[in-house]
C-alpha positions in Angstrom: 73.0 19.4 86.3 73.3 19.8 82.6 75.6 17.4 80.7 76.3 19.8 77.8 76.8 23.5 78.2 76.2 25.2 74.8 78.2 28.4 74.4 77.0 30.9 71.8 78.7 34.3 71.3 76.4 36.9 69.9 77.2 40.2 68.1 74.6 41.9 65.9 72.9 38.8 64.5 69.3 39.7 64.9 68.2 38.2 61.6 69.9 34.8 62.3 70.0 34.2 66.0 66.4 33.0 66.3 67.0 30.1 63.8 70.2 29.2 65.7 68.5 29.1 69.1 65.6 27.1 67.7 68.1 24.5 66.3 69.7 24.2 69.8 66.4 23.9 71.7 65.1 21.3 69.3 67.8 18.8 70.3 66.8 15.2 70.9 69.3 15.1 73.7 67.7 17.5 76.2 70.2 17.6 79.1 71.9 20.9 78.3 72.0 24.5 79.1 72.3 27.2 76.4 74.5 30.1 77.4 74.3 33.1 75.0 76.9 35.8 75.6 75.8 39.0 73.9 79.0 40.8 73.1 77.7 44.3 73.2 75.2 44.0 70.3 73.8 47.3 69.1 70.9 45.9 67.0 67.8 44.0 68.1 69.6 40.8 69.0 68.8 41.1 72.7 65.0 41.3 72.1 65.1 38.3 69.8 66.9 36.2 72.5 64.6 37.4 75.3 61.6 36.3 73.3 62.5 32.7 74.1 61.2 31.4 77.4 62.9 28.0 77.7 64.4 27.8 81.1 67.6 26.1 79.7 68.5 29.4 78.0 70.8 31.7 79.9 71.5 35.2 78.5 74.2 37.6 79.6 75.2 40.9 77.9 78.7 42.2 78.3 80.6 45.1 76.7 82.1 44.5 73.4 85.2 42.5 74.0 85.2 40.3 70.9 84.4 36.6 70.3 87.3 35.0 72.3 86.4 36.9 75.5 82.6 36.0 74.9 83.4 32.3 74.5 85.6 32.4 77.7 82.8 34.0 79.7 80.5 31.2 78.6 83.0 28.5 79.5 83.4 30.1 83.0 79.7 30.2 83.5 79.2 26.6 82.2 77.9 24.0 84.6 78.1 21.1 82.1 80.6 18.4 81.8 81.1 19.1 78.1 81.2 22.5 76.3 79.5 22.5 72.9 80.1 25.6 70.7 77.4 27.1 68.5 78.1 30.3 66.6 75.1 32.7 66.3 74.8 32.1 62.5 75.2 28.4 62.3 72.6 25.6 62.6 72.4 22.1 64.3 70.4 19.2 63.2 68.2 17.7 66.0 70.5 14.8 66.7 73.7 16.9 67.0 74.2 16.6 70.8 73.0 13.0 70.8 75.7 12.0 68.4 78.3 13.9 70.4 77.1 12.4 73.6 77.5 8.9 72.1 81.0 9.8 70.9 82.0 11.0 74.3 80.8 7.9 76.0 82.7 5.7 73.5 85.9 7.7 73.8 86.0 9.4 77.2 89.7 10.2 77.0 89.1 12.5 73.9 89.8 16.2 74.1 88.0 17.1 71.0 84.7 15.8 69.8 84.0 16.7 66.1 80.8 16.3 64.2 80.8 16.2 60.4 79.2 19.2 58.8 78.2 20.8 55.5 79.0 24.3 54.3 76.3 26.6 52.9 77.6 29.0 50.2 75.8 31.3 47.8 72.7 30.5 45.7 71.6 27.8 48.2 74.5 25.5 47.3 76.2 23.3 49.9 79.6 21.7 50.1 80.3 18.4 51.7 83.8 18.6 53.2 86.4 16.0 52.5 88.9 15.0 55.2 92.1 13.3 54.2 92.4 9.6 55.2 89.1 9.8 57.1 86.5 7.7 55.3 82.9 9.0 55.0 81.4 6.4 57.3 84.2 6.3 59.8 83.5 7.1 63.5 86.3 7.1 66.1 89.8 8.4 66.8 91.5 10.4 64.0 95.1 9.4 64.2 96.3 12.6 62.4 93.8 15.4 62.7 96.2 17.9 61.1 96.6 15.8 58.0 92.8 15.2 57.9 92.3 19.0 57.8 94.6 19.9 54.9 91.6 20.2 52.5 88.8 21.0 54.8 89.1 21.7 58.5 88.1 18.7 60.7 87.3 21.0 63.6 84.9 23.8 62.7 83.9 25.7 65.9 80.1 25.0 65.7 80.7 21.3 65.1 83.0 20.9 68.1 82.6 20.0 71.7 85.3 19.9 74.4 85.2 18.4 77.9 85.5 21.2 80.3 88.4 19.8 82.2 90.6 20.1 79.0 90.7 23.9 79.3 92.5 23.5 82.6 95.4 21.8 80.6 95.4 24.0 77.4 93.9 27.2 78.6 91.0 29.0 77.0 90.7 31.3 73.9 93.4 34.0 73.7 91.6 37.3 74.1 94.6 39.0 72.4 94.0 37.1 69.2 91.3 37.9 66.7 92.3 35.4 63.9 92.4 32.4 63.9 91.5 32.4 67.6 89.6 29.1 67.4 92.2 27.3 65.3 95.0 28.2 67.8 93.1 26.6 70.6 92.1 23.6 68.6 95.8 23.0 67.8 96.7 23.1 71.4 94.0 20.6 72.3 94.8 18.3 69.4 98.5 18.1 70.4 97.6 17.0 74.0 94.4 14.9 73.6 92.8 12.4 71.1 90.5 13.9 68.5 87.3 11.9 67.6 84.9 12.4 64.8 81.2 11.3 64.3 80.0 9.4 61.2 77.0 11.7 60.9 76.5 15.3 59.5 74.7 17.3 62.1 75.9 20.9 61.6 75.4 23.5 58.8 78.2 26.0 58.7 76.8 29.2 57.2 79.5 30.7 54.9 76.9 32.6 52.9 77.2 35.8 54.8 78.1 39.3 53.4 80.2 40.0 56.6 82.2 36.8 56.6 85.9 36.9 57.5 87.0 36.4 53.9 85.5 39.8 53.1 87.0 41.7 56.1 90.2 43.7 56.0 93.3 42.9 58.0 93.7 46.3 59.5 93.3 45.9 63.3 93.3 42.2 63.2 95.6 40.4 65.7 97.0 37.1 64.4 98.0 34.2 66.6 101.7 33.8 67.3 102.6 31.2 64.8 106.0 30.8 66.3 104.6 29.2 69.5 104.3 25.9 67.6 107.8 25.9 65.8 109.1 23.1 68.0 106.1 20.9 67.3 106.2 21.7 63.6 109.8 20.6 63.4 108.9 17.1 64.3 105.3 17.0 62.9 105.1 17.4 59.2 101.3 17.4 59.1 101.1 20.1 61.7 103.6 22.2 59.7 101.5 21.7 56.5 98.3 22.6 58.4 99.7 25.8 60.0 101.3 26.8 56.7 97.8 26.9 55.2 97.0 29.8 57.6 100.4 31.5 57.1 99.8 31.5 53.3 96.1 32.6 53.7 97.0 35.7 55.8 100.1 36.4 53.7 97.8 36.7 50.7 95.3 38.9 52.5 98.2 41.2 53.5 99.4 41.3 49.9 95.9 42.1 48.6 95.8 45.1 51.0 99.2 46.2 50.0 101.1 45.4 53.2 103.9 43.6 51.3 106.4 43.3 54.3 103.9 41.4 56.5 102.9 39.4 53.6 106.5 38.3 52.8 107.1 37.6 56.6 104.4 35.0 56.7 104.9 33.7 53.2 108.6 32.9 53.5 108.0 31.2 56.8 106.0 28.5 55.0 107.7 25.5 53.6 107.8 25.9 49.8 106.4 22.4 49.2 103.4 23.4 51.2 102.5 26.3 48.7 100.5 25.3 45.7 101.5 26.4 42.2 98.3 28.5 42.1 99.3 30.4 45.2 102.8 30.9 44.0 101.4 32.5 40.8 99.1 34.8 42.7 102.0 36.1 44.8 103.6 37.2 41.6 100.6 39.5 40.9 100.3 43.2 42.0 97.8 44.0 44.8 95.5 45.8 42.4 95.1 42.7 40.2 94.6 40.5 43.4 91.8 42.8 44.6 90.0 42.5 41.3 90.4 38.7 41.4 89.1 38.7 44.9 85.9 40.6 43.9 85.4 38.1 41.1 85.8 35.3 43.6 83.1 36.8 45.8 80.8 37.2 42.8 81.3 33.5 42.0 80.6 32.6 45.7 77.3 34.3 45.5 76.5 32.2 42.5 77.3 29.1 44.4 80.8 28.5 43.0 83.5 27.9 45.6 87.2 28.5 44.7 90.3 28.4 46.8 93.6 30.0 46.4 95.4 27.7 48.8 95.2 24.2 47.2 
C-alpha cells in the first residue's frame, strides 16, 4: 500500500501538467500513488496525462465542479496514510516526499506537514519566502503558524501534506467556497493539530501565470465564511491578524471592481492595527485609479518585481 497519496486537481493545464507529473514521478521516496482528478478539462490535458505509463499514476475525469470538489474526490480515492497536495502548475524537487516522510516520522502527532518553498514570478525571478519567528535552518513544530504566516504563508497547498485521519476531525475542502478554500481548511487543521515545517526548500510555487487568482475578477467567487472563526480570533491575536490579511485582500479586490458595499463590509471587520498605512491610503482612492495601479503592478510582476498592497 502506498504511504503517500499525491492529489493533483487538473483543469486546462496542458502546457504545464507534464512537467508537474514528471516532478512527482521523479521522487526519491517512491512509495506513493499519484491521483490526478481532471475537473472537466476542455483542452488537451487528458492526452498529456495518458501519455504517462507509470503504474502509480491514477487518472479520473469528472464534470467541472471546481478545485475543492476535485481535491475531495482525490482524498476519498486515496489509499495512502498521508495526503500530499500538488497543483497542476507547480513543481517538486526530487527529495520533496523524502523530506516530508522524515518530518512525519519525527512528529507523528502533526496534522500539517509543510515544506519550505520558493515563488517563481515574472522574468525568471524567484522569491525566497520569510516566515516570522521561524529561522531559515529550523525544522520542527511551529508554535504559532498564524504569526509565522503574516508575511508569507507557511502553508502553500503544493508544499503541504496532511495525514488522512485528520480530515475525519476537520472535514475536507468546502465545495461551496472558491476562495480561499485551501486557507480555510488549513486554519481548521492548524487550530486542532501541531504544524511542522522542514528545513529544506523542495517546492516551486509558480506565480508566473497569466490566469493567476490575482488577475481574476470577484464576480461569481464565493468567499469563505470569515465569521466562523470569530470566537477563536477573540482569544488568538495572531489568528486575527492572519485572517485580517484575507479580509483586507478581498476588500481591496471588491473596491477595485466597484463593489463598495462588500468592500466596506470586509474592510471594517478587520482590526485597524492590522491594516498597513499603504493599504489605508489605497482605500482612499477611487476604483478607476486602483485599476490603473493594478495594471501597473501586473506589469512590474512580469518584469520580476513583486509588490504587495497588504504590508
